[in-house]
N, CA, C and O atoms as a Tripos MOL2 file, in Angstrom:
@<TRIPOS>MOLECULE
protein
  228   227    57     0     0
PROTEIN
NO_CHARGES

@<TRIPOS>ATOM
      1 N         108.1570   59.5690  104.5980 N.3       1 MET1
      2 CA        108.8420   60.6900  105.2390 C.3       1 MET1
      3 C         107.7860   61.7080  105.6940 C.2       1 MET1
      4 O         106.9020   62.0740  104.9190 O.2       1 MET1
      5 N         107.8760   62.1470  106.9070 N.am      2 ALA2
      6 CA        106.8950   63.0650  107.4920 C.3       2 ALA2
      7 C         106.8570   64.4020  106.7540 C.2       2 ALA2
      8 O         105.7890   64.9870  106.5770 O.2       2 ALA2
      9 N         108.0140   64.8780  106.3300 N.am      3 LEU3
     10 CA        108.0750   66.1620  105.6370 C.3       3 LEU3
     11 C         107.3180   66.1010  104.3110 C.2       3 LEU3
     12 O         106.6000   67.0370  103.9590 O.2       3 LEU3
     13 N         107.4780   65.0060  103.5820 N.am      4 GLN4
     14 CA        106.7670   64.8490  102.3110 C.3       4 GLN4
     15 C         105.2630   64.8300  102.5420 C.2       4 GLN4
     16 O         104.5050   65.3940  101.7520 O.2       4 GLN4
     17 N         104.8310   64.1900  103.6090 N.am      5 GLY5
     18 CA        103.4090   64.1550  103.9370 C.3       5 GLY5
     19 C         102.8790   65.5460  104.2280 C.2       5 GLY5
     20 O         101.7780   65.9010  103.8090 O.2       5 GLY5
     21 N         103.6700   66.3320  104.9500 N.am      6 HIS6
     22 CA        103.2760   67.7050  105.2780 C.3       6 HIS6
     23 C         103.1930   68.5510  104.0090 C.2       6 HIS6
     24 O         102.2660   69.3440  103.8440 O.2       6 HIS6
     25 N         104.1530   68.3810  103.1270 N.am      7 ILE7
     26 CA        104.1600   69.1070  101.8510 C.3       7 ILE7
     27 C         102.9180   68.7290  101.0390 C.2       7 ILE7
     28 O         102.2700   69.5980  100.4550 O.2       7 ILE7
     29 N         102.5880   67.4360  101.0000 N.am      8 GLN8
     30 CA        101.4070   66.9770  100.2590 C.3       8 GLN8
     31 C         100.1410   67.5730  100.8510 C.2       8 GLN8
     32 O          99.2560   68.0100  100.1170 O.2       8 GLN8
     33 N         100.0510   67.5930  102.1700 N.am      9 GLU9
     34 CA         98.8840   68.1470  102.8510 C.3       9 GLU9
     35 C          98.7170   69.6370  102.5290 C.2       9 GLU9
     36 O          97.6080   70.0970  102.2530 O.2       9 GLU9
     37 N          99.8140   70.3800  102.5650 N.am     10 LEU10
     38 CA         99.7580   71.8070  102.2500 C.3      10 LEU10
     39 C          99.3910   72.0310  100.7810 C.2      10 LEU10
     40 O          98.6680   72.9750  100.4590 O.2      10 LEU10
     41 N          99.8790   71.1790   99.9040 N.am     11 SER11
     42 CA         99.5430   71.2940   98.4810 C.3      11 SER11
     43 C          98.0470   71.1110   98.2690 C.2      11 SER11
     44 O          97.4330   71.8280   97.4790 O.2      11 SER11
     45 N          97.4630   70.1520   98.9750 N.am     12 GLU12
     46 CA         96.0190   69.9300   98.8800 C.3      12 GLU12
     47 C          95.2460   71.1420   99.4030 C.2      12 GLU12
     48 O          94.2610   71.5600   98.7940 O.2      12 GLU12
     49 N          95.6840   71.7010  100.5210 N.am     13 LYS13
     50 CA         95.0290   72.8910  101.0740 C.3      13 LYS13
     51 C          95.1040   74.0420  100.0880 C.2      13 LYS13
     52 O          94.1300   74.7710   99.9010 O.2      13 LYS13
     53 N          96.2600   74.2060   99.4570 N.am     14 HIS14
     54 CA         96.4710   75.2690   98.4750 C.3      14 HIS14
     55 C          95.5020   75.0970   97.3010 C.2      14 HIS14
     56 O          94.8820   76.0630   96.8580 O.2      14 HIS14
     57 N          95.3750   73.8760   96.8060 N.am     15 LYS15
     58 CA         94.4870   73.5880   95.6860 C.3      15 LYS15
     59 C          93.0260   73.8510   96.0810 C.2      15 LYS15
     60 O          92.2710   74.4310   95.3000 O.2      15 LYS15
     61 N          92.6310   73.4310   97.2760 N.am     16 LYS16
     62 CA         91.2570   73.6370   97.7320 C.3      16 LYS16
     63 C          90.9510   75.1240   97.9210 C.2      16 LYS16
     64 O          89.8360   75.5690   97.6460 O.2      16 LYS16
     65 N          91.9320   75.8880   98.3870 N.am     17 LEU17
     66 CA         91.7260   77.3280   98.5230 C.3      17 LEU17
     67 C          91.5080   77.9690   97.1550 C.2      17 LEU17
     68 O          90.6530   78.8420   97.0100 O.2      17 LEU17
     69 N          92.2690   77.5450   96.1580 N.am     18 GLU18
     70 CA         92.0930   78.0760   94.8020 C.3      18 GLU18
     71 C          90.6820   77.7760   94.3050 C.2      18 GLU18
     72 O          90.0330   78.6440   93.7200 O.2      18 GLU18
     73 N          90.2090   76.5680   94.5310 N.am     19 GLN19
     74 CA         88.8660   76.1970   94.1120 C.3      19 GLN19
     75 C          87.8230   77.0290   94.8590 C.2      19 GLN19
     76 O          86.8280   77.4540   94.2720 O.2      19 GLN19
     77 N          88.0490   77.2570   96.1340 N.am     20 ARG20
     78 CA         87.1050   78.0420   96.9370 C.3      20 ARG20
     79 C          87.0720   79.4990   96.4660 C.2      20 ARG20
     80 O          86.0110   80.1200   96.4150 O.2      20 ARG20
     81 N          88.2490   80.0370   96.1230 N.am     21 ILE21
     82 CA         88.3220   81.4140   95.6090 C.3      21 ILE21
     83 C          87.5300   81.5110   94.3030 C.2      21 ILE21
     84 O          86.7400   82.4370   94.1230 O.2      21 ILE21
     85 N          87.7420   80.5590   93.3970 N.am     22 GLN22
     86 CA         87.0260   80.5670   92.1190 C.3      22 GLN22
     87 C          85.5220   80.4510   92.3330 C.2      22 GLN22
     88 O          84.7330   81.1310   91.6780 O.2      22 GLN22
     89 N          85.1410   79.5850   93.2550 N.am     23 SER23
     90 CA         83.7250   79.4010   93.5630 C.3      23 SER23
     91 C          83.1180   80.6720   94.1520 C.2      23 SER23
     92 O          82.0170   81.0780   93.7790 O.2      23 SER23
     93 N          83.8350   81.2810   95.0580 N.am     24 GLU24
     94 CA         83.3590   82.5160   95.6960 C.3      24 GLU24
     95 C          83.1820   83.6240   94.6550 C.2      24 GLU24
     96 O          82.1870   84.3490   94.6790 O.2      24 GLU24
     97 N          84.1430   83.7530   93.7470 N.am     25 MET25
     98 CA         84.0860   84.8190   92.7560 C.3      25 MET25
     99 C          83.0250   84.5600   91.6740 C.2      25 MET25
    100 O          82.5970   85.4840   90.9830 O.2      25 MET25
    101 N          82.6100   83.3050   91.5390 N.am     26 ALA26
    102 CA         81.5540   82.9710   90.5810 C.3      26 ALA26
    103 C          80.1870   83.3840   91.1080 C.2      26 ALA26
    104 O          79.2300   83.5140   90.3440 O.2      26 ALA26
    105 N          80.1040   83.5860   92.3990 N.am     27 ASN27
    106 CA         78.8570   84.0090   93.0350 C.3      27 ASN27
    107 C          78.6570   85.5040   92.7500 C.2      27 ASN27
    108 O          79.5750   86.2940   92.9710 O.2      27 ASN27
    109 N          77.5000   85.8980   92.2740 N.am     28 PRO28
    110 CA         77.2690   87.3270   91.9600 C.3      28 PRO28
    111 C          77.4290   88.2510   93.1750 C.2      28 PRO28
    112 O          77.7610   89.4260   93.0210 O.2      28 PRO28
    113 N          77.2000   87.7350   94.3490 N.am     29 ASP29
    114 CA         77.3160   88.5490   95.5640 C.3      29 ASP29
    115 C          78.6180   88.2890   96.3070 C.2      29 ASP29
    116 O          78.6590   88.3770   97.5340 O.2      29 ASP29
    117 N          79.6880   87.9660   95.5700 N.am     30 TRP30
    118 CA         80.9310   87.6120   96.2410 C.3      30 TRP30
    119 C          81.4860   88.7620   97.0680 C.2      30 TRP30
    120 O          81.3320   89.9360   96.7300 O.2      30 TRP30
    121 N          82.1260   88.3880   98.1460 N.am     31 SER31
    122 CA         82.6650   89.3580   99.0910 C.3      31 SER31
    123 C          84.1480   89.5940   98.8310 C.2      31 SER31
    124 O          84.9540   88.6640   98.8530 O.2      31 SER31
    125 N          84.4840   90.8310   98.5880 N.am     32 GLU32
    126 CA         85.8810   91.1850   98.3450 C.3      32 GLU32
    127 C          86.7450   90.8500   99.5650 C.2      32 GLU32
    128 O          87.8700   90.3710   99.4200 O.2      32 GLU32
    129 N          86.2220   91.1000  100.7530 N.am     33 ALA33
    130 CA         86.9670   90.8200  101.9890 C.3      33 ALA33
    131 C          87.2230   89.3240  102.1470 C.2      33 ALA33
    132 O          88.3120   88.9170  102.5510 O.2      33 ALA33
    133 N          86.2290   88.5140  101.8320 N.am     34 THR34
    134 CA         86.3910   87.0570  101.9340 C.3      34 THR34
    135 C          87.4310   86.5640  100.9450 C.2      34 THR34
    136 O          88.3070   85.7760  101.3000 O.2      34 THR34
    137 N          87.3380   87.0240   99.7120 N.am     35 VAL35
    138 CA         88.2930   86.6010   98.6780 C.3      35 VAL35
    139 C          89.7050   87.0550   99.0570 C.2      35 VAL35
    140 O          90.6620   86.3020   98.8760 O.2      35 VAL35
    141 N          89.8430   88.2620   99.5730 N.am     36 ALA36
    142 CA         91.1560   88.7610   99.9780 C.3      36 ALA36
    143 C          91.7400   87.8920  101.0950 C.2      36 ALA36
    144 O          92.9320   87.5840  101.0820 O.2      36 ALA36
    145 N          90.9130   87.5010  102.0520 N.am     37 ALA37
    146 CA         91.3820   86.6470  103.1470 C.3      37 ALA37
    147 C          91.8000   85.2760  102.6260 C.2      37 ALA37
    148 O          92.8140   84.7230  103.0530 O.2      37 ALA37
    149 N          91.0160   84.7340  101.7050 N.am     38 LEU38
    150 CA         91.3610   83.4320  101.1260 C.3      38 LEU38
    151 C          92.6810   83.5150  100.3410 C.2      38 LEU38
    152 O          93.5260   82.6250  100.4380 O.2      38 LEU38
    153 N          92.8420   84.5850   99.5710 N.am     39 LYS39
    154 CA         94.0760   84.7550   98.8000 C.3      39 LYS39
    155 C          95.2850   84.9210   99.7210 C.2      39 LYS39
    156 O          96.3670   84.4150   99.4260 O.2      39 LYS39
    157 N          95.0990   85.6260  100.8310 N.am     40 LYS40
    158 CA         96.1900   85.8080  101.7900 C.3      40 LYS40
    159 C          96.6050   84.4600  102.3940 C.2      40 LYS40
    160 O          97.7940   84.1740  102.5340 O.2      40 LYS40
    161 N          95.6260   83.6490  102.7430 N.am     41 GLU41
    162 CA         95.9080   82.3150  103.2900 C.3      41 GLU41
    163 C          96.5890   81.4410  102.2440 C.2      41 GLU41
    164 O          97.5230   80.7020  102.5580 O.2      41 GLU41
    165 N          96.1190   81.5260  100.9960 N.am     42 LYS42
    166 CA         96.7170   80.7520   99.9040 C.3      42 LYS42
    167 C          98.1840   81.1420   99.7060 C.2      42 LYS42
    168 O          99.0370   80.2800   99.4960 O.2      42 LYS42
    169 N          98.4670   82.4320   99.7720 N.am     43 LEU43
    170 CA         99.8420   82.9080   99.6340 C.3      43 LEU43
    171 C         100.7150   82.4420  100.7940 C.2      43 LEU43
    172 O         101.8760   82.0820  100.5970 O.2      43 LEU43
    173 N         100.1570   82.4500  102.0040 N.am     44 ARG44
    174 CA        100.9100   81.9800  103.1690 C.3      44 ARG44
    175 C         101.2890   80.5100  102.9950 C.2      44 ARG44
    176 O         102.4150   80.1110  103.2950 O.2      44 ARG44
    177 N         100.3450   79.7130  102.5100 N.am     45 ILE45
    178 CA        100.6130   78.2940  102.2880 C.3      45 ILE45
    179 C         101.6500   78.1160  101.1850 C.2      45 ILE45
    180 O         102.5390   77.2730  101.3010 O.2      45 ILE45
    181 N         101.5430   78.8990  100.1200 N.am     46 LYS46
    182 CA        102.5060   78.8110   99.0190 C.3      46 LYS46
    183 C         103.9190   79.1190   99.5140 C.2      46 LYS46
    184 O         104.8720   78.4240   99.1630 O.2      46 LYS46
    185 N         104.0460   80.1630  100.3300 N.am     47 ASP47
    186 CA        105.3530   80.5200  100.8740 C.3      47 ASP47
    187 C         105.9190   79.3930  101.7430 C.2      47 ASP47
    188 O         107.1080   79.0830  101.6770 O.2      47 ASP47
    189 N         105.0540   78.7900  102.5550 N.am     48 GLU48
    190 CA        105.5190   77.6920  103.4000 C.3      48 GLU48
    191 C         105.9140   76.4870  102.5540 C.2      48 GLU48
    192 O         106.9070   75.8210  102.8430 O.2      48 GLU48
    193 N         105.1390   76.2090  101.5130 N.am     49 LEU49
    194 CA        105.4840   75.1050  100.6140 C.3      49 LEU49
    195 C         106.8530   75.3260   99.9710 C.2      49 LEU49
    196 O         107.6710   74.4080   99.9170 O.2      49 LEU49
    197 N         107.0990   76.5260   99.4930 N.am     50 GLU50
    198 CA        108.3850   76.8360   98.8620 C.3      50 GLU50
    199 C         109.5240   76.6890   99.8570 C.2      50 GLU50
    200 O         110.5910   76.1800   99.5150 O.2      50 GLU50
    201 N         109.2980   77.1370  101.0970 N.am     51 ARG51
    202 CA        110.3210   77.0150  102.1320 C.3      51 ARG51
    203 C         110.6190   75.5400  102.4280 C.2      51 ARG51
    204 O         111.7790   75.1420  102.5310 O.2      51 ARG51
    205 N         109.5650   74.7400  102.5630 N.am     52 LEU52
    206 CA        109.7450   73.3220  102.8580 C.3      52 LEU52
    207 C         110.4080   72.5890  101.6970 C.2      52 LEU52
    208 O         111.2990   71.7630  101.8990 O.2      52 LEU52
    209 N         109.9650   72.8980  100.4770 N.am     53 ARG53
    210 CA        110.5550   72.2320   99.3120 C.3      53 ARG53
    211 C         112.0310   72.5900   99.1550 C.2      53 ARG53
    212 O         112.8250   71.7440   98.7450 O.2      53 ARG53
    213 N         112.4070   73.8100   99.4680 N.am     54 SER54
    214 CA        113.8150   74.1910   99.3430 C.3      54 SER54
    215 C         114.6580   73.5380  100.4320 C.2      54 SER54
    216 O         115.8540   73.3250  100.2340 O.2      54 SER54
    217 N         114.0620   73.2160  101.5760 N.am     55 SER55
    218 CA        114.8310   72.5550  102.6380 C.3      55 SER55
    219 C         115.0400   71.0850  102.3200 C.2      55 SER55
    220 O         115.9660   70.4690  102.8470 O.2      55 SER55
    221 N         114.1870   70.5000  101.4550 N.am     56 VAL56
    222 CA        114.3220   69.1080  101.0560 C.3      56 VAL56
    223 C         115.4750   68.9600  100.0650 C.2      56 VAL56
    224 O         116.1800   67.9510  100.0680 O.2      56 VAL56
    225 N         115.6560   69.9600   99.2300 N.am     57 HIS57
    226 CA        116.6660   69.8880   98.1540 C.3      57 HIS57
    227 C         117.9940   70.3830   98.5950 C.2      57 HIS57
    228 O         118.9430   70.3880   97.8110 O.2      57 HIS57
@<TRIPOS>BOND
     1     1     2 1
     2     2     3 1
     3     3     4 2
     4     3     5 am
     5     5     6 1
     6     6     7 1
     7     7     8 2
     8     7     9 am
     9     9    10 1
    10    10    11 1
    11    11    12 2
    12    11    13 am
    13    13    14 1
    14    14    15 1
    15    15    16 2
    16    15    17 am
    17    17    18 1
    18    18    19 1
    19    19    20 2
    20    19    21 am
    21    21    22 1
    22    22    23 1
    23    23    24 2
    24    23    25 am
    25    25    26 1
    26    26    27 1
    27    27    28 2
    28    27    29 am
    29    29    30 1
    30    30    31 1
    31    31    32 2
    32    31    33 am
    33    33    34 1
    34    34    35 1
    35    35    36 2
    36    35    37 am
    37    37    38 1
    38    38    39 1
    39    39    40 2
    40    39    41 am
    41    41    42 1
    42    42    43 1
    43    43    44 2
    44    43    45 am
    45    45    46 1
    46    46    47 1
    47    47    48 2
    48    47    49 am
    49    49    50 1
    50    50    51 1
    51    51    52 2
    52    51    53 am
    53    53    54 1
    54    54    55 1
    55    55    56 2
    56    55    57 am
    57    57    58 1
    58    58    59 1
    59    59    60 2
    60    59    61 am
    61    61    62 1
    62    62    63 1
    63    63    64 2
    64    63    65 am
    65    65    66 1
    66    66    67 1
    67    67    68 2
    68    67    69 am
    69    69    70 1
    70    70    71 1
    71    71    72 2
    72    71    73 am
    73    73    74 1
    74    74    75 1
    75    75    76 2
    76    75    77 am
    77    77    78 1
    78    78    79 1
    79    79    80 2
    80    79    81 am
    81    81    82 1
    82    82    83 1
    83    83    84 2
    84    83    85 am
    85    85    86 1
    86    86    87 1
    87    87    88 2
    88    87    89 am
    89    89    90 1
    90    90    91 1
    91    91    92 2
    92    91    93 am
    93    93    94 1
    94    94    95 1
    95    95    96 2
    96    95    97 am
    97    97    98 1
    98    98    99 1
    99    99   100 2
   100    99   101 am
   101   101   102 1
   102   102   103 1
   103   103   104 2
   104   103   105 am
   105   105   106 1
   106   106   107 1
   107   107   108 2
   108   107   109 am
   109   109   110 1
   110   110   111 1
   111   111   112 2
   112   111   113 am
   113   113   114 1
   114   114   115 1
   115   115   116 2
   116   115   117 am
   117   117   118 1
   118   118   119 1
   119   119   120 2
   120   119   121 am
   121   121   122 1
   122   122   123 1
   123   123   124 2
   124   123   125 am
   125   125   126 1
   126   126   127 1
   127   127   128 2
   128   127   129 am
   129   129   130 1
   130   130   131 1
   131   131   132 2
   132   131   133 am
   133   133   134 1
   134   134   135 1
   135   135   136 2
   136   135   137 am
   137   137   138 1
   138   138   139 1
   139   139   140 2
   140   139   141 am
   141   141   142 1
   142   142   143 1
   143   143   144 2
   144   143   145 am
   145   145   146 1
   146   146   147 1
   147   147   148 2
   148   147   149 am
   149   149   150 1
   150   150   151 1
   151   151   152 2
   152   151   153 am
   153   153   154 1
   154   154   155 1
   155   155   156 2
   156   155   157 am
   157   157   158 1
   158   158   159 1
   159   159   160 2
   160   159   161 am
   161   161   162 1
   162   162   163 1
   163   163   164 2
   164   163   165 am
   165   165   166 1
   166   166   167 1
   167   167   168 2
   168   167   169 am
   169   169   170 1
   170   170   171 1
   171   171   172 2
   172   171   173 am
   173   173   174 1
   174   174   175 1
   175   175   176 2
   176   175   177 am
   177   177   178 1
   178   178   179 1
   179   179   180 2
   180   179   181 am
   181   181   182 1
   182   182   183 1
   183   183   184 2
   184   183   185 am
   185   185   186 1
   186   186   187 1
   187   187   188 2
   188   187   189 am
   189   189   190 1
   190   190   191 1
   191   191   192 2
   192   191   193 am
   193   193   194 1
   194   194   195 1
   195   195   196 2
   196   195   197 am
   197   197   198 1
   198   198   199 1
   199   199   200 2
   200   199   201 am
   201   201   202 1
   202   202   203 1
   203   203   204 2
   204   203   205 am
   205   205   206 1
   206   206   207 1
   207   207   208 2
   208   207   209 am
   209   209   210 1
   210   210   211 1
   211   211   212 2
   212   211   213 am
   213   213   214 1
   214   214   215 1
   215   215   216 2
   216   215   217 am
   217   217   218 1
   218   218   219 1
   219   219   220 2
   220   219   221 am
   221   221   222 1
   222   222   223 1
   223   223   224 2
   224   223   225 am
   225   225   226 1
   226   226   227 1
   227   227   228 2
@<TRIPOS>SUBSTRUCTURE
     1 MET1         2 RESIDUE 1 A MET
     2 ALA2         6 RESIDUE 1 A ALA
     3 LEU3        10 RESIDUE 1 A LEU
     4 GLN4        14 RESIDUE 1 A GLN
     5 GLY5        18 RESIDUE 1 A GLY
     6 HIS6        22 RESIDUE 1 A HIS
     7 ILE7        26 RESIDUE 1 A ILE
     8 GLN8        30 RESIDUE 1 A GLN
     9 GLU9        34 RESIDUE 1 A GLU
    10 LEU10       38 RESIDUE 1 A LEU
    11 SER11       42 RESIDUE 1 A SER
    12 GLU12       46 RESIDUE 1 A GLU
    13 LYS13       50 RESIDUE 1 A LYS
    14 HIS14       54 RESIDUE 1 A HIS
    15 LYS15       58 RESIDUE 1 A LYS
    16 LYS16       62 RESIDUE 1 A LYS
    17 LEU17       66 RESIDUE 1 A LEU
    18 GLU18       70 RESIDUE 1 A GLU
    19 GLN19       74 RESIDUE 1 A GLN
    20 ARG20       78 RESIDUE 1 A ARG
    21 ILE21       82 RESIDUE 1 A ILE
    22 GLN22       86 RESIDUE 1 A GLN
    23 SER23       90 RESIDUE 1 A SER
    24 GLU24       94 RESIDUE 1 A GLU
    25 MET25       98 RESIDUE 1 A MET
    26 ALA26      102 RESIDUE 1 A ALA
    27 ASN27      106 RESIDUE 1 A ASN
    28 PRO28      110 RESIDUE 1 A PRO
    29 ASP29      114 RESIDUE 1 A ASP
    30 TRP30      118 RESIDUE 1 A TRP
    31 SER31      122 RESIDUE 1 A SER
    32 GLU32      126 RESIDUE 1 A GLU
    33 ALA33      130 RESIDUE 1 A ALA
    34 THR34      134 RESIDUE 1 A THR
    35 VAL35      138 RESIDUE 1 A VAL
    36 ALA36      142 RESIDUE 1 A ALA
    37 ALA37      146 RESIDUE 1 A ALA
    38 LEU38      150 RESIDUE 1 A LEU
    39 LYS39      154 RESIDUE 1 A LYS
    40 LYS40      158 RESIDUE 1 A LYS
    41 GLU41      162 RESIDUE 1 A GLU
    42 LYS42      166 RESIDUE 1 A LYS
    43 LEU43      170 RESIDUE 1 A LEU
    44 ARG44      174 RESIDUE 1 A ARG
    45 ILE45      178 RESIDUE 1 A ILE
    46 LYS46      182 RESIDUE 1 A LYS
    47 ASP47      186 RESIDUE 1 A ASP
    48 GLU48      190 RESIDUE 1 A GLU
    49 LEU49      194 RESIDUE 1 A LEU
    50 GLU50      198 RESIDUE 1 A GLU
    51 ARG51      202 RESIDUE 1 A ARG
    52 LEU52      206 RESIDUE 1 A LEU
    53 ARG53      210 RESIDUE 1 A ARG
    54 SER54      214 RESIDUE 1 A SER
    55 SER55      218 RESIDUE 1 A SER
    56 VAL56      222 RESIDUE 1 A VAL
    57 HIS57      226 RESIDUE 1 A HIS
């Protein structure tokens, strides 16, 4: 099903963003602006995932 594939793809992106945020914050010179942008993108993906998952059920 195409929708399930899209949900899986977004889940992977969400997981990779979390890893990137953790990696960025582990750097002593981490950028607050970069982390904020990554978190905003992660939240956007989470919202879309929730919307898609609720349309499946």
